[in-house]
N, C-alpha and C positions, 0 to 999 in steps of 0.2 A: 456733580453726578457723579455722570460716566465720561463724560468732556473732561479732555486733558487741560490743567492750567492753562490760561493763557490763549486760548481758541476762541477766535474771533466771531461769536456765533452772533447769528442775525434771528434763530427763532430757539426757542427751551421751551418744551413741548412734554411737560409731564404728567401722564394721565391718569395718576394713584402713585400718589405721594403719603398715604396712612402709614404707611411705615418710616418713613422719610422724619426724623427729631428735629426741634429749631436750629440747633449748633449746627447739622450739615448742609441745612439748605442757606442757613446763612453763608455757611462758606463756598457756597457754591455760585452765589448770588452778587457775594462781596466785591468778586473781579470786576463785574457787570455792572456794577452803579456807579458809575462812573458819565461825566456831559461825553467822551471820545466811546462811547459803548455802542456797538453797533447791533445789539440787540433791540429789536420792532417788535416781536409776538412773546411773550410768556404767555404761558399755561399751564396752569397745576390744580391738578385734577385732587377730591380726595382729599384736601391741602388743610383740612382746620387744626389738627397739631402741631403743624409747620409752621406756619402763616400767621403773624403775632405784628406787635408794634414797630419792632425792631425790623420785622423781616418786611416790613410796607414801610420804613424810611428808606430801605435801599429800592424797594423800587419806583421809588418817587424820585431817587436820582439818577435812573438809565436814561441817558441822552437822547434814546431813539426813538423809547417806546411809543407803539402807535396802538399796540393789542395786546389786551390785559386780559385773562380769563380763571378767576379764581373759585372756583365749586368744593361745594362743604366748606368753605371759610366760619367754619363758626366764633373762632377768635376776631374776626374783624371787627373793628369797633368803626364806629361815625368818625372819629378823628386819625383813625387810621385814612379813611377815603378819603375824609379834606385834606389830608397831606400830600398823598398819591395824585389829587385830582387839583390840587393847589401848582405843586408842582407840574406836572406831563399831561395837565389837562388840556392843554390847548393843542398839545400834538396826536393826543386820542382821536380813534377813529370807531376802536372797538374796543366794548367793556362789559364782560361778563359777570356778574356775582351771583352764585346759590347758594343754599342753603347755612342762614344765618337768622337768628334768634336775636340778637340784641340790638340790631341796625333800625334805624328808627329816622321817619320824616327828613332828617336833618342831613344825613348823609344823601338825600335824593337830590336835596335844592343844592349842597354842596355840586355834584354831578352837572348840576343844570344849571350853575354859574361858573364853573369852571371847565366846562369840558364840552366847548359852544364848534366844535368841527365834529363832534361824537355824530357817525354813520348810523355804529350800530350800539344798541345797548340791550340788551337782558338782568332784568334783576327776577331771582324766580328762588323759588324755596322760601322766602322770606314771609315766615308765616303770620310773623307778628305787626309785620309793616301795614299802614291801614292804606286803602287804598281814595283818599286823600292825597297822600305822599305823592303821588304820580302825577300832579298838576304841574308842578315846577319844569317836568319831562318835558311842556309844550313851547318851550325859549331854546328849545336845542332843535333849531332851522334845518338843522341838514341831517337830523335823524332820516333813516330809511328804513330801519329793521327797529321795531321793538318787542318784547317779550318782556312781560308785567305781570 
């Protein structure tokens, strides 16, 4: 976004992405979406407009990612989360997803089955997610902090 190309970032925090379009975010994340990337923390706020299936595929390829925050990610689907968890789940220590109306219990099951090293989990503002969807979270034995 503002960082020069090729900068070996370890953290990227953008608290307000509402004016960033999908293409701009894609161009920013693409160089960081590789096995030798040092990016360990990615935090995107108000990212509903720019976080899509294509963006989530880039996130899934970030080799060092340990902490992921996506707030206001209203375009995120169960499949997007499953792809990220399937690729990065074993390394993720912290995951926060908020502000989504289309995620179902299936995405919670993906997190519980793929993210066994998760220490912090926040799933907030997911108004259509039924309470019983939280049941698989009990399988996360490393979990220290939960906000649901």
